[in-house]
VOZAVEX-97486 format. One record per residue: x, y, z of N, C-alpha, C in turn; residue in one letter. Coordinates in steps of 0.1 Angstrom, whole numbers, plus 5000, padded with zeros to 4 digits. Layout:
BEGIN
XYZXYZXYZa;...
% end
This chain:
BEGIN
552164283793551564163787551864153772x;551664263765551964263751553464243748x;554264293757555764273755556164133757x;555464063767555763923769555263843758x;554263893751553663813740554463833727x;555463913727556263933715555964063708x;555164143713554864273706555764383711x;556064473702556864593705556064723703x;556464823711555764953710556265013697x;555365073689555665143677555865293680x;556965353676557165493677557265563663x;557765483653557865533640556765473631x;555565533630554465473624554765453609x;555365543602555565533588556465403585x;557565393594558465273592557665153595x;556865153605556065033609555164983597x;554565083591553665043579554564983568x;555665053565556564993555556964853558x;557364823571557764693575556664593573x;555464633577554364543576554064513562x;554064613553553764583539554864493533x;556064513537557164433531556964283536x;556564263548556364123553555164063545x;554164143543552964083536553364053522x;554064133516554464103502555463993501x;556463983510557363873510556663743512x;555563743520554863623523553863593512x;553763683502552863663490551463663495x;551163733506549763753510549063853501x;549763963498549364063489550364093478x;549864133467550864173456551164323456x;550264403461550464543462549664603474x;549964723477549264793488547764813486x;547364803474545864823471545064703476x;545764593480544964473484544964463499x;545164583506545264573521543964523527x;542764553521541564513527541464363527x;542164293519542064143519542664083531x;543464153538544064103551543464173563x;542364243562541664293573541964433578x;542664513570542864653573541564723574x;541364813584540064873585539864983575x;538565023572538265133564537565243572x;537665373568537065473575535765533568x;535465483556534265523549533265413551x;532265433559531265333561529865383558x;528965293555527565333552526665333565x;525665423564524765423575525365463588x;526365543588526965593600526065683608x;525865663621524965753629525865823639x;525265923645525866003656526866103651x;526866133638527766233632527066363630x;527866473630527266603628528166683620x;527666773611528566863603529266963613x;530467003609531167093618530467223619x;529967283609529267403609527967393617x;527267283617526067263625526467253640x;527467183643527967173657528367313662x;529067393654529467523659528167613661x;527167593652525967673654525267633667x;525267503670524567463682525367513695x;526667523694527467573705527667723705x;527067793696527267943695528667983692x;529367903684530767933681530768003667x;531168123666531068203654532368193645x;533468153651534668143643535568033649x;536467973641537367873645538767923645x;539467933656540767983656541767883652x;541567753656542467643652541667523650x;541967453638541467323636542567223636x;542467123645543567023647542966883643x;543466823633542866693628543866583626x;543366463629544066343625542966233624x;542366223612541166153610541366033600x;542565983598542865873590542165873576x;542365993570541866003556540566073554x;539866103566538566173565538766323567x;539966383566540166523568539466613558x;539366573546538766653536537266663538x;536666553543535166553546534966643557x;535866643568535666733579535766883575x;536666913567536867053563535667103554x;535167013545534067043537532767073545x;532766993557531567013566531667143574x;532767213573532867343580532167453573x;531867433560531167543553531867673553x;531067783555531567913555532567943567x;532467863578533267883589534767863586x;535067793575536467763572537067893568x;536367983562536968113557537368193569x;536768173581537168253593538268183601x;538568063598539567993605540968053604x;541768053614543068113613544168013609x;544167893616545167793613544567653613x;545167563605544767433604546067343605x;545967253616547067153617546467013615x;546966953605546266823600547266723596x;546866593598547666483593547366463578x;548266433570548066413556548766273552x;548266213542548766093537549166113522x;550266043518550766053505550465923497x;550165813504549765693498548465633506x;547665563499546365523505546565413515x;545965423526545965323537544565273539x;543565363537542165323539541365343527x;540365263525539465283514538765413514x;538765483503538065603501538665733508x;539865713513540465823520540965933510x;541166063516541766163508543266153509x;543966203499545366213500545866363500x;547166383502547666513504547266613493x;547466563481547166653469545766703469x;544766613473543366653474543166763484x;543666733496543566833507544266963504x;545466963499546167083496545467163485x;544967103475544267173465543067243470x;542267173479541067233485541467353494x;542467343503542767453512543367573504x;544167543494544767653486543667733479x;542667663474541567723467540767813477x;540767773490539967843500540767953506x;542067983502542768093507543768063518x;544167933519545067893530546467873523x;547567893531548967883527549567773536x;550267683529550967583537552267633542x;552567613555553767663562554767553564x;554367423563555267313566555767253553x;556967203554557467123542556766983542x;556966923530556366793528557466693524x;557266563528558166463525557366343519x;557366333506556466233499557066093501x;558266083506558765943509558065883521x;557365963529556665913540555265883537x;554665783545553265753543552365873548x;552765923560551866023566552866123574x;552366243575553066333584552066453587x;552466543595551566663599551966783591x;550966863588551166983580550367103586x;550967223586550367343592549967433581x;548767483580548267583571547767713578x;547967823572547367943578546568013567x;545568093573544568163564545268293559x;545268313546545868433541544968543539x;543668523542542668633541543068743551x;542668863548542868973557541768983568x;541768883577540768883587540869003597x;539769043603539769153612538669123622x;538969173635537969163646537369303647x;536169313653535469433655535369463670x;535469583674535369623688534269723689x;533369703698532269803701532169833715x;532669953720532470003734531070033736x;530469983746529070013749528870103761x;528270213758527970313769526570293774x;526270373785524970353791523770403783x;524070483772522970543764522970473750x;523570363748523670293735522770183733x;521870153743521070033742520070043730x;519670163726518770173715519270133702x;520570153700521170143686522170023685x;522569963696523669873696523269743688x;522069703689521669583681521769603666x;521269723662521369753648522769763643x;523569823652524969843648525669703647x;525469613656526069483656525669403644x;524369413640523869343629524569393616x;524669533615525269593603526769553602x;527469543613528869503613528969363608x;528169283613528269133609527969123594x;527069203589526569183575527469263565x;528169363569528869453560530369463561x;530969423572532369433573532969303567x;533769323557534369203550535469133559x;535469003557536468913564536468933579x;535268953584535068973599535168843606x;535968833617536068713625535068723637x;535568793648534768813660534268953662x;533268973669532769103673532869103689x;533769193694533869213708533069333713x;532369313724531569423730532169453744x;532669573746533169603759532269693767x;531869643779530869723787531069683801x;530469763810530469743824529469633828x;528669593819527669483821527569403809x;527269273811527069183799525669193794x;525469243781524169263776523569133771x;524269023772523868883768523268893754x;523968943744523568953730524268833723x;523468773714523968653707524968703696x;525968613693526868633683527968733686x;528168773698529268863702530068803714x;531268863716532068813727532168933737x;531668913749531669023759533069033766x;533469153768534769183775534369283786x;534669253799534369333810535269453810x;534769573813535569693814536669683825x;536369593834537369583845538669513841x;538669463829539969403824540969513820x;540569633820541469743816542169803828x;543269873826543969933838543370063843x;542070093839541370213842539870183842x;539070263848537670253847537070393847x;535770403847535070533846535470623858x;535570563870535870643882537270693881x;538170613877539570653875539670773865x;538970763855538970873845538471003851x;537370993858536771103865537771173875x;538371083882539371133892540471213885x;540871153875542071213867541671353861x;540471363856539971483850539371583859x;538971533871538071623879536671603875x;535871703878534471703873534471723858x;534071623850534071633836532871563830x;532171643822530871583816531171483805x;532371473800532671383789533671263794x;533571233807534471133812534170993805x;532870973803532470843797532970843782x;532970953775533470953761534970933761x;535770993771537170963771537470823775x;536670763783536870623787536770533774x;535770563766535570483754536770503744x;537370613743538470633735539670563740x;539870553753540970483759540770333757x;539570283758539270143755539670103741x;539370193732539770163718541370153717x;541970243724543470253722544170143730x;543470073739544069973747543569833744x;542469813737541869683736542769583729x;543469603718544369503712545469463721x;545869553730546969523739546569443751x;545369473756544769413768544169273764x;543469263753542869133750543669063739x;544568973744545568913735544868813725x;543668773728543068683719542468733706x;542468873705541968933692543068933682x;542668953670543568963658544569083659x;545469083650546469193649545669323645x;544669313636543869423631542469413638x;542169533644540869543651540169673646x;538869663643538069773639537269823651x;537569943655536670003666535570083660x;534370043664533070103659532270153670x;531770283669530870333679529570263678x;528870253690527670173691526470233684x;526570353679525470413672525870433657x;526770353652527170353638526470243631x;525870263619525170163611525770163598x;526270043594526870023580525669983571x;525770043559524670013549525269943537x;526569943535527169883523528369803528x;528769703519530069623523531269713524x;532069693535533269773538534469683540x;535569723535536769653536537769743544x;538269693555539169773563540569713564x;540869603558542269553557542469503543x;543469553535543669503522545269473521x;545569353517546969313515547769343528x;547069313539547769333552547869473558x;547269563551547369703555546069763559x;545869843569544569893573544069993562x;542769993560542070083551541270183560x;541570303559540970403568539770473561x;538770513569537670593564537970733568x;537770823558538070973560536871053561x;536971163568535871253569536271403566x;535371493569535771633566535771713579x;535571643590535571723603536971763607x;537071883613538371933617538171993631x;538871943641538872003654540272033659x;540572163659541972193663542372143676x;541472133685541772083699542271943699x;541771853689542271723688543771713685x;544171803675545571803671546471863682x;545971963689546772023700546971913711x;545871843714545971733724546971633720x;546971593707547971503701549371543703x;549671673700550971723701551471733716x;550571743725550971743739551271603744x;550671503738550971363741552371333735x;552571373723553871343716554071453706x;555071533708555371643699555671603685x;556171473683556471433670555271403661x;554071393667552871363660552271493655x;551871493642551371613636550471573625x;549671673620548771653609549471623597x;549071523589549871483577549171533564x;547871543564547171583551545871643555x;545171703545543971783548542771703552x;542671573547541471493551541471463566x;540371443571540171413585539971263588x;540571213598540371073602539471073614x;538771183617537771183628536471113623x;536470983624535270903620534770823631x;533770743628533070663639533370513637x;534370483628534870353627536370353622x;537170313631538670323629539370193631x;540170153621540970023623542270053631x;542569963640543769973648544669853645x;545969863646546869753645547669743658x;547769623663548369603676549769653677x;550569613667551969653668552169803667x;551269873660551370023660550970083673x;549970023680549570073693550670053703x;551269933703552369903712553470003710x;553870033698554870133696554470263701x;553270313699552770443703552870453718x;552370353725552370353740553770363745x;554670283740556070283744556670413742x;556470473731557070603727556570713737x;555270713739554770813748555170793763x;555270673767555670653781557170693783x;557970673773559370713774559470863775x;558670933768558771083768558171143781x;557271063788556671113800557071043812x;558371013813559070953825558370823829x;557870743820557370613823555870613828x;555270733828553870733832552970653822x;551970573827551170493819550470583808x;550370523796549770603785548470663788x;547570593795546270643797546270773806x;547170773815547270893824547771013816x;548870993808549371093799548271153790x;547471063784546371093775545371193782x;545071153794544071243801544671373806x;545971363811546571483816546871583804x;546871543792547171633781545971703776x;544771673781543571743778543671893782x;543271983773543372133776542572163789x;543272233799542572263811541272353808x;541372443798540172523795539072433791x;539372333783538272243778537672173791x;538572133800538072063812537072153819x;537372283821536472383828535172393820x;535272403807534072413799533072293801x;533672183801532872063802532372043817x;533172093826532772083840531572173842x;531572293837530472383838529172323831x;529472263819528372203812527772083820x;528572003826528171893835527271943846x;527672053852526972113863525572163858x;525472223846524172263841523272143838x;523872043832523071923829522571863842x;523371853852522871793865521771883871x;521972013870520872103875519572083868x;519672073855518472063847517771923850x;518671823852518071693855517371693869x;517971773879517371783892516071863891x;516071963883514872043882513771973874x;514171893864513271813857512571703866x;513371653875512871543884511871613893x;512171733898511171803907509871833900x;509971883887508771913879507971793876x;508771683873508071553870507271503882x;507871523894507171483906505971563909x;505971693906504871773908503771743898x;504171723886503171683875502471553878x;503271453883502671333887501671343898x;501971433907500971453918499671513913x;499871613903498671673897497871573889x;498571483882497871383874496971293882x;497371273894496571183902495171233905x;494971373903493771433906492971463893x;493471423882492771443869492071313865x;490971333859490171213854490571173840x;490971263831491371223818492771163817x;492971053810494371003809495171093800x;496471113804497271193796498071103785x;498171153773498871083763500371113764x;501171003764502671023764503171083751x;504071173752504671233740505671123734x;505671113721506571013715507971043717x;508770943720510170963722510971013710x;511971093711512671143700513771033696x;513771003684514670903679516170953679x;517070883684518470923684518970923670x;519871013668520571023655521670923655x;521770843644522870743643523770783631x;524970733632525970763621525870653611x;525570703598525370603587526670603579x;527270483577528570473570528270413556x;528570483546528570433532529970403527x;530070303519531470273514531370253499x;532270323492532270313477533570253473x;
% end
């Protein structure tokens, strides 16, 4: 119908605007582009607009803690939208937006305004610009050293995990998402749950590989840390693995100028280095300080290289199987014996508890419960 009426489909918007302006000027309807409103061009800045919401308020309502990509084409209102993002803008990864070099609408922002604001907030422009055009699209990326946090959750971590998550959120600089990996969803606000079943192994697979082993759950958590950036592709290149009983007390920075910042300790366990050399003989201790800590940054590309190198040396066997097979057999026996003792004590305790409960039913005085012993947590200070 439009075609029959003499209208043509526009594919080059910039050229269409130029042609329209030229016709208006030739007809002496306007003297310059600043008089566009005189011929009925719409404006985007209106008074008493209802039904709008700030971007950060909307994300709060939807429980969105970070924006991976902002894609905009708002006819000059892009700057208003970005300003409404508040602190969320600092966690954004990329922004793809339409920009204008000459005004089309009343009160609109131009490229220079938008570019100055994003540059000041730490974004870098990846696209070239052509000021001869009225409008085109531009891509920006965040130059901040953003990092994701990973917390493997074990069956005994319920007492401390909330404190740990709160401290991570408050103290880890340039944090984007917190991922919690567990066999069950704890339904905690402000975190992203990842099911353990997403990994190529589980607790039973670890137990079968090790035989009877009291630390099978501990080894499972180490493997989750070593696999998470490779399994969960939605995370950033840098991931901070944090034990669920670790509490941060001061601001900590784990990525600086694109490089991981490691926390060092003074623990030394010869068995760890022996295990490492059995996995890959080219790996060895580099300096006296220990990296045996309860919060460790990982880089996806480094883990990918490590897995590939180990698998080549072990005839293509999956990294996780080689990791478990390299554990010292003597250590396995020690932990198997320890596991048997723990199980025996648990069975004996259950029997004694049952007898005590039967005796209590015949006593008239109520018994006072002994206070529970508070678990020791790892406190991380950063200078």
